[in-house]
LOKE-893161 format. One line per 3 residues: number of its first residue (from 0); their letters; for each residue x, y, z of N, C-alpha, C. Coordinates in Angstrom, 2 decimals. Last residue first. Layout:
BEGIN
NUM	a	X:Y:Z:X:Y:Z:X:Y:Z; ... $
This chain:
BEGIN
259	rsl	-138.65:52.24:-42.69:-138.98:52.12:-44.04:-140.44:51.49:-44.18; -139.84:54.12:-39.73:-138.88:52.93:-40.42:-139.65:52.93:-41.94; -139.52:55.48:-36.62:-139.78:55.58:-38.11:-138.74:54.60:-38.74 $
256	rfn	-141.15:55.54:-33.26:-140.13:54.79:-34.09:-140.67:54.95:-35.91; -141.55:58.38:-30.86:-141.95:57.27:-32.18:-140.82:56.78:-32.61; -142.74:61.20:-29.45:-141.83:60.23:-29.53:-142.16:58.93:-29.97 $
253	vnd	-143.56:64.23:-29.28:-143.38:63.16:-30.18:-142.43:62.48:-29.81; -145.58:66.82:-27.84:-144.29:66.47:-28.03:-144.50:65.15:-28.62; -147.81:68.41:-27.53:-146.69:69.19:-28.49:-145.43:68.43:-28.12 $
250	nvt	-149.45:66.44:-26.36:-148.94:67.80:-25.84:-147.82:68.27:-26.50; -148.39:64.34:-28.67:-149.20:64.45:-27.60:-148.73:65.46:-26.34; -148.50:63.29:-32.05:-148.09:64.08:-31.01:-148.84:64.09:-29.86 $
247	ypg	-149.07:61.46:-34.06:-148.18:60.98:-32.97:-147.96:61.88:-32.00; -150.49:62.31:-36.03:-150.82:61.61:-35.24:-150.21:60.97:-34.04; -148.64:65.09:-36.72:-149.75:65.11:-36.31:-150.58:63.63:-35.32 $
244	ldi	-146.33:64.18:-38.40:-146.36:64.42:-37.07:-147.76:64.31:-36.35; -146.05:63.40:-41.58:-147.02:64.32:-40.98:-146.69:63.77:-39.47; -143.08:63.84:-43.33:-143.62:63.09:-42.47:-144.81:64.09:-41.69 $
241	pqd	-141.85:64.10:-46.85:-142.59:64.85:-45.55:-143.26:63.81:-44.96; -139.28:62.19:-47.90:-140.55:62.46:-48.06:-141.29:62.90:-46.60; -136.47:61.89:-47.85:-137.15:63.23:-49.14:-138.49:63.18:-48.84 $
238	nfq	-136.00:60.06:-46.00:-135.70:59.82:-47.44:-136.35:60.79:-48.53; -138.34:61.85:-44.12:-137.43:60.97:-43.95:-137.16:60.38:-45.64; -138.44:65.27:-42.81:-138.61:64.40:-43.83:-137.78:63.33:-43.77 $
235	lrv	-140.41:67.72:-40.68:-139.49:66.48:-40.82:-139.61:65.68:-42.27; -140.23:70.53:-39.09:-140.92:69.72:-40.31:-139.54:68.54:-40.73; -141.30:71.45:-35.83:-140.47:70.72:-36.42:-141.27:70.30:-37.79 $
232	asa	-142.84:72.87:-33.70:-141.65:73.50:-34.52:-140.97:72.78:-35.43; -144.51:70.85:-32.79:-145.12:71.60:-33.70:-143.96:72.75:-34.72; -143.10:69.72:-30.82:-142.99:68.65:-32.22:-143.71:69.78:-33.33 $
229	pnl	-141.10:70.99:-28.88:-142.07:70.88:-29.19:-142.19:70.29:-30.77; -139.64:68.17:-28.96:-140.38:68.81:-28.27:-139.87:70.34:-28.57; -138.96:64.49:-30.11:-139.16:65.97:-30.51:-140.10:66.72:-29.62 $
226	eir	-137.52:61.70:-30.72:-138.10:62.62:-29.63:-137.80:63.84:-30.12; -137.28:58.62:-32.52:-137.27:59.93:-32.75:-138.03:60.54:-31.55; -135.54:56.08:-33.72:-136.33:56.24:-32.05:-136.04:58.00:-31.97 $
223	fpa	-135.51:54.57:-37.03:-135.03:55.50:-36.01:-136.28:55.64:-34.81; -135.00:51.54:-38.31:-135.98:52.33:-37.82:-135.02:53.38:-36.85; -132.34:52.90:-40.38:-133.74:52.86:-40.35:-134.15:51.45:-39.44 $
220	vgs	-129.09:54.11:-39.87:-129.95:53.00:-40.50:-131.37:52.71:-39.70; -128.76:57.34:-40.89:-128.15:56.49:-40.61:-128.99:55.15:-40.62; -128.25:61.01:-41.18:-128.16:60.00:-41.75:-127.60:58.64:-41.14 $
217	lqm	-129.14:64.47:-41.22:-128.67:63.36:-40.36:-129.06:61.82:-41.27; -129.46:67.44:-41.07:-129.08:66.62:-42.17:-128.32:65.31:-41.63; -131.13:70.50:-40.20:-130.35:69.31:-39.56:-130.62:68.02:-40.76 $
214	deg	-131.35:73.90:-39.74:-131.37:72.89:-41.10:-130.67:71.71:-40.60; -132.33:76.40:-37.48:-131.52:75.17:-38.16:-132.19:74.20:-39.00; -134.34:77.73:-36.65:-133.64:78.42:-37.59:-132.54:76.98:-38.27 $
211	akh	-133.81:77.85:-33.05:-134.62:77.91:-34.20:-133.98:78.42:-35.53; -131.13:75.11:-32.31:-131.47:76.29:-32.23:-132.65:76.61:-33.29; -131.71:72.33:-29.98:-131.13:72.81:-31.34:-131.67:74.24:-31.50 $
208	vga	-130.76:70.25:-27.08:-131.53:71.29:-27.60:-130.85:71.85:-28.94; -130.35:66.62:-27.06:-130.21:68.03:-26.67:-130.95:69.05:-27.28; -128.71:64.92:-29.45:-129.13:64.67:-28.21:-129.02:66.59:-27.96 $
205	sle	-128.41:62.73:-32.55:-128.52:64.10:-32.09:-129.08:63.79:-30.58; -127.63:59.93:-32.93:-127.34:61.16:-34.10:-127.73:62.55:-33.60; -126.21:57.54:-31.41:-127.06:58.94:-31.15:-126.65:59.82:-32.24 $
202	rgd	-126.99:54.16:-32.35:-125.79:55.41:-32.55:-126.64:56.70:-32.23; -128.14:52.11:-32.66:-128.09:52.48:-31.40:-127.20:53.41:-31.41; -128.88:50.88:-35.20:-127.65:50.40:-34.61:-127.37:51.05:-33.11 $
199	adl	-131.13:52.41:-35.81:-131.26:51.14:-35.49:-130.14:50.43:-34.80; -130.55:55.70:-34.01:-130.78:54.90:-35.13:-130.94:53.31:-34.90; -131.94:58.00:-32.03:-130.85:57.30:-32.32:-131.54:56.44:-33.58 $
196	inv	-132.55:61.64:-31.26:-132.66:60.55:-32.20:-131.50:59.57:-32.08; -133.97:64.27:-29.86:-133.31:63.18:-29.46:-133.50:62.21:-30.61; -134.02:67.52:-29.62:-134.14:66.70:-30.72:-133.00:65.48:-30.32 $
193	ttd	-135.89:70.50:-28.40:-135.39:69.05:-28.11:-135.29:68.17:-29.07; -136.00:73.54:-29.67:-136.31:72.17:-29.96:-135.37:71.49:-29.37; -136.70:76.84:-30.89:-135.44:75.89:-30.17:-136.48:74.79:-29.68 $
190	aml	-138.19:76.66:-33.73:-138.43:77.29:-32.49:-137.17:76.75:-32.23; -138.39:75.64:-36.40:-139.01:76.94:-36.54:-138.69:77.35:-34.83; -136.31:73.40:-38.18:-136.46:73.98:-36.81:-137.03:75.52:-36.67 $
187	hlt	-136.24:70.77:-40.51:-136.07:72.32:-40.17:-136.68:72.80:-38.72; -134.39:67.73:-41.04:-135.35:68.63:-39.69:-135.20:69.96:-40.19; -134.43:64.87:-42.49:-134.03:65.92:-42.75:-135.00:66.73:-41.66 $
184	lrd	-132.45:61.45:-42.74:-133.48:62.36:-41.96:-133.20:63.87:-42.20; -132.11:58.66:-44.59:-131.83:60.23:-44.34:-132.97:60.90:-43.42; -130.42:55.30:-44.59:-131.36:56.53:-44.47:-131.54:57.69:-44.08 $
181	tas	-128.32:53.21:-46.12:-128.57:54.18:-45.42:-129.73:55.13:-45.73; -129.02:51.15:-47.84:-128.55:50.74:-46.48:-128.66:51.77:-45.63; -132.02:51.65:-50.09:-130.26:51.99:-49.54:-130.23:51.31:-48.07 $
178	pas	-133.59:49.13:-51.75:-133.40:50.25:-50.51:-132.05:50.30:-50.38; -133.78:48.50:-55.17:-133.38:48.41:-53.78:-133.35:49.05:-52.80; -136.98:50.29:-56.59:-135.27:50.11:-56.59:-135.07:49.68:-55.16 $
175	ltg	-139.72:48.89:-57.22:-139.14:49.69:-56.71:-137.42:49.27:-56.81; -142.86:48.27:-58.99:-141.53:47.56:-58.90:-140.78:48.83:-58.14; -145.65:48.79:-59.60:-145.11:48.97:-58.11:-143.70:48.30:-57.64 $
172	apl	-145.98:46.48:-62.07:-146.44:47.82:-61.52:-145.76:47.87:-59.75; -143.17:45.32:-63.78:-144.56:45.13:-63.14:-145.00:46.45:-62.45; -141.79:46.95:-66.61:-141.52:46.48:-65.52:-143.13:46.17:-64.91 $
169	vte	-141.27:46.55:-70.10:-142.07:46.97:-69.01:-141.75:46.17:-67.70; -139.50:47.37:-72.55:-138.97:46.30:-71.55:-140.24:47.48:-70.61; -140.05:47.26:-76.01:-139.83:48.40:-74.75:-139.86:47.20:-73.64 $
166	tpv	-138.07:47.90:-79.41:-138.77:46.98:-78.16:-138.75:47.84:-76.87; -138.49:48.68:-82.79:-138.02:49.05:-81.28:-138.76:48.10:-80.07; -137.72:46.63:-85.53:-138.78:47.27:-84.83:-138.33:47.46:-83.49 $
163	taa	-136.02:47.59:-88.58:-136.12:47.19:-87.09:-136.91:47.84:-86.36; -136.67:46.05:-91.79:-137.09:46.90:-91.16:-136.99:46.32:-89.21; -134.05:44.46:-93.72:-135.27:44.47:-93.08:-135.39:45.64:-91.97 $
160	gpa	-131.64:44.79:-95.11:-132.86:45.55:-95.53:-134.05:45.60:-95.02; -130.61:41.75:-94.12:-130.16:43.37:-94.94:-131.55:43.75:-95.41; -132.33:40.63:-91.13:-131.62:40.53:-92.51:-131.37:41.57:-93.17 $
157	pls	-131.20:41.15:-87.71:-132.02:41.23:-88.85:-131.37:41.31:-90.27; -129.71:38.57:-85.91:-129.34:39.83:-86.49:-130.53:39.78:-87.69; -130.11:37.50:-82.42:-130.84:37.18:-84.26:-130.61:38.74:-84.82 $
154	lhl	-128.07:36.59:-79.91:-128.43:37.69:-80.75:-128.99:37.08:-82.20; -128.24:35.39:-76.73:-128.02:34.79:-78.26:-128.81:35.97:-79.19; -126.33:34.97:-73.77:-127.29:35.62:-74.93:-126.92:35.27:-76.22 $
151	pkr	-126.93:32.15:-71.19:-126.04:32.80:-71.96:-127.33:33.78:-73.38; -127.98:33.54:-67.92:-128.37:32.61:-69.22:-127.39:32.99:-70.41; -127.88:35.55:-66.19:-126.71:34.29:-66.21:-127.12:33.30:-67.27 $
148	ait	-130.20:37.00:-66.52:-128.91:37.63:-66.92:-127.79:36.53:-66.76; -132.44:35.31:-65.60:-132.23:35.80:-67.04:-130.97:36.19:-67.22; -131.58:35.63:-62.62:-131.57:33.95:-63.21:-131.49:34.74:-64.85 $
145	ivv	-131.70:38.02:-62.08:-130.43:37.72:-61.83:-130.49:36.22:-62.77; -134.52:38.54:-62.67:-133.65:39.33:-63.59:-132.23:38.36:-63.25; -135.79:36.95:-60.48:-135.76:36.65:-61.91:-134.69:37.31:-62.59 $
142	aav	-134.82:38.08:-58.30:-134.32:36.95:-58.53:-134.17:36.42:-60.05; -136.14:40.41:-58.72:-134.42:40.79:-58.61:-134.15:39.17:-58.90; -138.64:39.83:-58.05:-138.22:40.20:-59.19:-136.71:40.43:-59.93 $
139	vll	-138.64:38.99:-55.29:-138.89:37.87:-56.43:-138.31:38.49:-57.85; -138.14:41.61:-54.30:-136.84:40.06:-54.01:-137.10:39.25:-55.34; -140.41:42.78:-54.94:-139.16:43.20:-55.45:-137.99:42.32:-55.28 $
136	val	-142.22:41.63:-53.24:-142.27:41.32:-54.94:-140.98:41.74:-55.30; -140.94:41.95:-50.69:-141.20:40.51:-51.40:-141.29:40.39:-52.91; -141.70:44.61:-50.84:-140.58:44.07:-50.63:-140.18:42.89:-51.13 $
133	rfa	-144.34:44.51:-50.61:-143.84:45.42:-52.05:-142.61:44.76:-51.86; -145.02:43.53:-48.31:-145.36:42.79:-49.56:-144.60:43.23:-50.66; -143.80:45.41:-46.31:-143.17:43.92:-46.62:-143.74:43.31:-47.82 $
130	rrl	-145.73:47.25:-46.98:-144.23:47.47:-47.58:-143.65:46.51:-47.34; -147.81:46.18:-46.12:-147.59:46.38:-47.36:-146.36:46.94:-48.01; -147.35:45.99:-43.37:-147.37:44.57:-44.11:-147.35:45.15:-45.55 $
127	wim	-147.20:48.24:-42.30:-145.95:47.74:-42.50:-145.87:46.66:-43.16; -149.98:49.45:-42.99:-148.52:50.04:-43.83:-147.28:49.56:-43.73; -151.04:47.80:-41.10:-151.07:47.39:-42.09:-150.28:48.01:-43.33 $
124	vae	-149.77:48.89:-38.70:-149.67:47.64:-38.93:-149.87:47.26:-40.52; -151.21:51.65:-38.91:-149.80:51.34:-38.76:-149.20:49.83:-39.13; -153.56:50.56:-38.65:-153.46:51.49:-39.69:-151.81:51.27:-40.04 $
121	rrh	-153.78:49.63:-36.04:-154.04:48.98:-37.00:-153.70:49.27:-38.40; -152.85:52.34:-34.70:-152.22:50.83:-34.46:-152.58:50.29:-35.55; -155.17:53.57:-35.09:-154.24:54.09:-35.68:-153.22:53.04:-35.55 $
118	rrs	-157.10:52.31:-33.79:-157.10:52.18:-35.19:-155.97:52.81:-35.90; -156.16:52.38:-30.93:-156.16:51.13:-31.78:-156.34:51.13:-33.39; -154.29:55.72:-30.58:-155.71:54.70:-30.25:-155.69:53.43:-31.14 $
115	vgn	-151.40:55.83:-29.00:-152.25:56.18:-29.97:-153.51:55.42:-29.92; -148.98:56.11:-27.13:-150.57:55.65:-26.54:-151.74:56.40:-27.57; -146.59:56.87:-27.71:-147.57:57.93:-27.26:-148.86:57.14:-27.03 $
112	leg	-145.52:54.48:-28.24:-145.06:54.91:-27.02:-146.00:56.07:-26.76; -146.41:53.85:-30.98:-147.09:53.35:-29.78:-146.56:53.71:-28.36; -145.46:54.99:-33.31:-146.51:55.69:-32.23:-146.79:55.21:-31.12 $
109	ivr	-145.48:51.79:-35.20:-145.24:53.58:-34.89:-146.02:54.26:-34.05; -145.51:48.97:-33.76:-146.47:49.81:-34.20:-145.71:51.09:-33.88; -143.43:46.61:-34.34:-143.72:47.28:-33.30:-144.33:48.54:-34.07 $
106	vpn	-142.30:44.45:-36.17:-143.85:44.89:-36.11:-144.26:45.79:-35.17; -139.68:44.07:-34.92:-139.97:44.92:-36.32:-140.98:45.02:-36.55; -139.07:44.71:-31.85:-139.43:44.18:-32.51:-139.90:44.69:-33.99 $
103	phs	-135.92:46.34:-30.80:-137.45:46.29:-30.94:-137.91:45.14:-31.89; -133.69:46.49:-28.70:-134.00:45.50:-29.67:-135.27:45.48:-30.17; -133.76:48.29:-26.45:-132.76:48.40:-27.48:-132.86:47.85:-28.82 $
100	aah	-135.53:47.62:-24.80:-136.19:48.39:-25.97:-135.09:48.86:-26.84; -133.96:46.04:-22.83:-134.85:45.41:-23.64:-135.46:46.06:-24.89; -132.91:47.58:-20.93:-132.28:47.36:-22.23:-132.94:46.84:-23.04 $
97	psr	-133.93:47.40:-18.39:-133.83:48.45:-19.00:-133.03:48.81:-20.48; -136.48:44.88:-18.04:-134.81:45.01:-18.49:-135.04:46.73:-19.11; -139.33:44.84:-16.16:-138.74:45.28:-17.42:-137.12:45.59:-17.10 $
94	gtv	-140.05:45.94:-13.60:-140.07:44.51:-13.65:-139.50:44.22:-14.99; -140.16:48.67:-12.65:-141.24:48.19:-13.85:-141.29:46.56:-14.09; -138.64:48.91:-10.30:-140.01:49.32:-10.70:-141.02:48.99:-11.58 $
91	sqy	-136.38:47.38:-10.91:-137.11:46.89:-9.42:-138.70:47.31:-9.88; -135.42:48.53:-13.20:-135.78:46.84:-13.01:-137.02:46.60:-12.21; -135.06:51.14:-12.55:-135.76:50.84:-13.33:-136.45:49.19:-13.51 $
88	add	-133.16:50.82:-10.29:-134.50:51.18:-10.19:-135.24:50.58:-11.27; -131.01:49.59:-12.20:-131.30:48.90:-11.44:-132.59:49.28:-10.77; -130.47:51.86:-13.89:-130.68:50.42:-14.38:-131.43:49.68:-13.47 $
85	fre	-129.97:54.01:-11.98:-131.43:53.86:-12.72:-131.54:52.69:-13.27; -127.44:53.37:-11.08:-128.63:53.35:-10.42:-130.31:53.31:-10.82; -126.14:53.82:-13.33:-126.19:52.27:-13.09:-127.36:52.18:-12.03 $
82	aie	-126.50:56.46:-13.91:-126.98:55.59:-14.73:-127.14:54.28:-14.51; -125.09:57.65:-11.13:-126.46:57.81:-11.41:-126.85:56.50:-12.48; -122.40:56.72:-12.01:-123.20:56.23:-10.95:-124.67:56.28:-10.91 $
79	qpa	-122.14:58.50:-14.32:-122.13:56.95:-14.59:-123.24:56.15:-13.47; -122.38:61.06:-13.00:-123.49:60.57:-14.13:-123.31:59.00:-14.18; -122.02:61.80:-10.01:-121.61:61.45:-10.77:-122.18:60.58:-11.83 $
76	lgv	-123.47:65.50:-9.52:-123.20:63.74:-8.99:-122.50:63.24:-10.31; -123.84:67.95:-9.64:-122.70:67.75:-9.01:-122.44:66.37:-8.49; -125.94:68.70:-11.29:-126.07:69.34:-9.88:-124.95:68.27:-8.82 $
73	cea	-125.43:68.55:-13.98:-125.64:69.88:-13.68:-125.43:70.05:-12.02; -124.74:65.65:-14.06:-123.65:66.70:-14.41:-124.24:68.06:-13.84; -127.39:65.02:-13.56:-126.05:64.60:-12.43:-125.23:65.74:-12.97 $
70	yrk	-128.73:65.34:-15.77:-128.85:65.98:-14.77:-127.97:65.92:-13.68; -127.22:63.84:-17.61:-127.00:65.33:-18.05:-127.56:65.94:-16.65; -128.18:61.59:-16.62:-126.60:61.67:-16.94:-126.38:63.33:-16.89 $
67	myg	-130.83:61.51:-17.03:-130.55:61.44:-15.58:-129.02:61.77:-15.75; -130.98:61.53:-19.95:-131.44:62.68:-19.32:-130.78:62.67:-17.73; -130.11:58.79:-20.28:-129.59:60.51:-21.06:-129.86:61.39:-20.11 $
64	rif	-132.02:57.29:-19.36:-130.71:57.25:-18.69:-130.01:58.49:-19.35; -134.16:58.12:-20.85:-134.46:58.32:-19.38:-133.01:58.29:-19.21; -133.49:57.02:-23.36:-133.79:58.45:-23.16:-133.68:58.49:-21.77 $
61	vpe	-133.51:54.15:-23.09:-132.21:54.86:-23.34:-131.95:56.65:-23.05; -136.00:53.86:-21.99:-134.92:53.63:-20.63:-133.84:54.54:-21.35; -138.53:56.07:-23.68:-137.77:54.66:-23.41:-136.53:54.85:-22.53 $
58	pld	-140.13:58.53:-21.74:-139.98:57.63:-23.01:-139.02:56.66:-22.54; -142.65:58.60:-18.93:-141.29:59.37:-19.73:-141.22:57.98:-20.88; -144.42:57.79:-17.24:-144.82:59.10:-17.85:-143.50:59.59:-18.72 $
55	dyn	-143.20:55.44:-16.05:-144.61:55.11:-17.12:-144.84:56.57:-17.76; -141.44:56.16:-14.30:-140.76:55.89:-15.65:-141.88:55.66:-16.49; -141.09:58.02:-12.15:-142.36:57.85:-12.43:-141.85:57.44:-14.06 $
52	dte	-139.18:59.24:-10.00:-138.96:58.02:-10.60:-140.04:57.32:-11.15; -139.40:61.82:-9.47:-140.17:61.15:-8.57:-139.88:59.62:-9.40; -137.78:63.23:-11.16:-137.54:63.15:-9.91:-138.31:62.20:-8.84 $
49	lag	-139.31:62.47:-13.81:-137.74:61.94:-13.38:-137.42:62.15:-11.98; -141.61:64.01:-13.25:-141.90:62.30:-13.64:-140.48:61.93:-13.33; -140.59:66.70:-13.33:-141.21:66.06:-12.12:-141.38:64.37:-12.13 $
46	lqa	-139.35:66.39:-16.04:-138.45:66.51:-14.85:-139.15:66.09:-13.65; -141.93:66.56:-17.19:-140.85:65.31:-17.55:-139.82:65.19:-16.27; -142.87:68.92:-16.75:-143.85:67.96:-16.01:-142.83:66.59:-16.54 $
43	lsi	-141.03:70.63:-17.76:-141.01:70.38:-16.36:-141.89:69.39:-15.91; -139.70:68.93:-20.55:-140.44:69.76:-20.13:-140.36:69.92:-18.26; -136.00:69.08:-21.37:-137.04:68.45:-21.36:-138.23:69.24:-20.73 $
40	gia	-132.98:70.00:-21.39:-133.79:70.00:-22.82:-135.03:69.01:-22.45; -131.30:70.60:-19.45:-131.25:69.14:-20.01:-132.07:69.15:-20.99; -131.96:73.31:-18.80:-130.61:72.97:-19.08:-130.45:71.50:-20.04 $
37	rav	-134.70:73.42:-18.53:-134.12:73.99:-19.49:-132.85:73.74:-20.01; -134.61:71.91:-16.05:-135.36:71.44:-17.21:-134.87:72.03:-18.16; -133.12:73.64:-14.09:-132.50:72.02:-14.70:-133.32:71.72:-15.93 $
34	dea	-134.89:76.00:-14.25:-133.63:75.71:-14.61:-132.82:74.57:-14.97; -137.10:74.78:-12.74:-137.11:75.14:-14.01:-135.91:75.42:-15.14; -136.17:74.15:-10.32:-136.37:72.83:-11.28:-136.63:73.50:-12.74 $
31	mlg	-133.46:75.70:-9.13:-134.77:76.07:-9.16:-134.94:74.44:-10.54; -130.96:75.06:-6.82:-131.09:75.41:-8.19:-132.62:74.93:-8.09; -129.62:74.27:-4.37:-130.40:75.64:-4.75:-130.71:76.05:-5.98 $
28	ste	-128.23:72.35:-3.69:-127.50:73.21:-4.61:-128.21:74.31:-4.90; -130.50:70.70:-2.60:-129.15:71.09:-1.65:-128.21:72.20:-2.47; -131.86:70.90:-4.76:-132.45:71.55:-4.11:-131.22:71.70:-2.74 $
25	rae	-130.36:68.62:-6.31:-130.92:70.17:-6.94:-131.13:71.09:-5.92; -130.35:66.62:-4.59:-129.20:67.36:-5.14:-129.01:68.16:-5.38; -133.03:65.71:-4.41:-132.35:66.22:-3.24:-130.84:67.17:-3.57 $
22	rlr	-133.29:64.81:-7.28:-134.15:66.21:-6.75:-133.27:66.58:-5.50; -131.61:62.94:-7.52:-131.45:64.19:-8.36:-131.66:65.12:-7.56; -132.54:61.03:-5.63:-131.13:61.87:-5.53:-130.97:63.03:-5.99 $
19	egp	-134.86:60.60:-7.04:-134.85:61.38:-5.67:-133.39:61.72:-5.38; -133.69:58.93:-8.85:-134.58:60.56:-9.23:-134.95:61.42:-8.06; -132.44:56.79:-8.11:-132.02:58.15:-8.56:-132.71:59.45:-8.92 $
16	rfs	-133.33:55.47:-5.03:-133.59:55.83:-6.42:-133.19:57.12:-6.90; -131.77:55.67:-2.12:-131.44:54.74:-3.45:-131.84:54.90:-4.79; -130.72:58.86:-1.19:-131.48:57.98:-1.34:-131.34:56.88:-2.61 $
13	lsa	-127.16:60.17:-0.53:-128.74:60.30:-0.89:-129.47:58.97:-0.84; -124.44:59.65:-0.40:-125.20:60.02:0.96:-126.63:60.00:0.88; -123.39:58.60:-2.46:-123.80:57.71:-1.45:-124.37:57.91:-0.09 $
10	asi	-122.79:60.77:-3.98:-124.17:59.92:-4.11:-124.54:58.90:-2.93; -121.83:63.90:-2.94:-121.59:62.33:-2.38:-122.86:61.22:-2.88; -121.51:66.32:-4.72:-122.02:65.64:-4.08:-122.09:64.19:-4.02 $
7	rsv	-119.44:68.94:-5.73:-119.64:67.67:-5.76:-120.25:67.26:-4.85; -121.10:72.28:-6.10:-119.84:71.33:-5.55:-120.25:70.19:-5.65; -122.01:73.93:-9.14:-122.37:73.33:-7.81:-121.08:72.40:-7.38 $
4	ppl	-122.17:76.87:-11.02:-121.48:75.61:-10.67:-122.06:75.39:-9.32; -125.45:77.71:-12.35:-124.40:78.05:-11.53:-123.63:76.85:-11.31; -126.09:77.00:-15.88:-126.43:76.96:-14.58:-125.34:77.21:-13.60 $
1	pm	-127.21:78.99:-18.70:-125.94:78.34:-18.27:-126.42:78.21:-16.55; -130.06:78.81:-20.64:-129.25:79.43:-19.45:-128.49:78.77:-18.92 $
């Protein structure tokens, strides 16, 4: 539902923390919390955490900053000023840089942001290690093939009338083709869903609410940072492989990293 127009409010007249500023601006404008939550595509609980600057109950800083900028537009505040205030507040409240999560450790466990169990984290680490091992095998095989290809080719022709025996080239088990530089995400939405996706280069592939019945085809460089709400309304495929969101779903919301 579109929000009613609001007059421009001076950010300097409000308190220092951006969440409090946004809440005061909303109340001054006469807007209900439910209307703002629906407009910016988050749950009412997440809006409450946003307004109280409770960053532990919210996703990574890059998503929080985007929510605050959309919130600021709704209530007549300057989005860029609120974003800058958020960076200062996040550093002050958490002691962490708001930009640190933009360069994730490659072995960080998928689903860590949702507080999954230690067992799931160990399983995710093992999956990552197996993939790294398969990639190492692939690189060794590729090096051998390149070395052989560079050697001179000597052909031995069969004697006249001799039978020719067909040969078969057998590759080692588990050999994979070289991974593509671009990865694909396919999403089918069965209900209106908040879909926020960034790729490894920080490109925003999707942001905000998408309609029921929509089929989304996205491409970028893995790992992807993915937030879906409600998760139960989404069927997700990564490079044409179905992804089970169940292990990473909390309160029908997922916020996780997806990589090869």
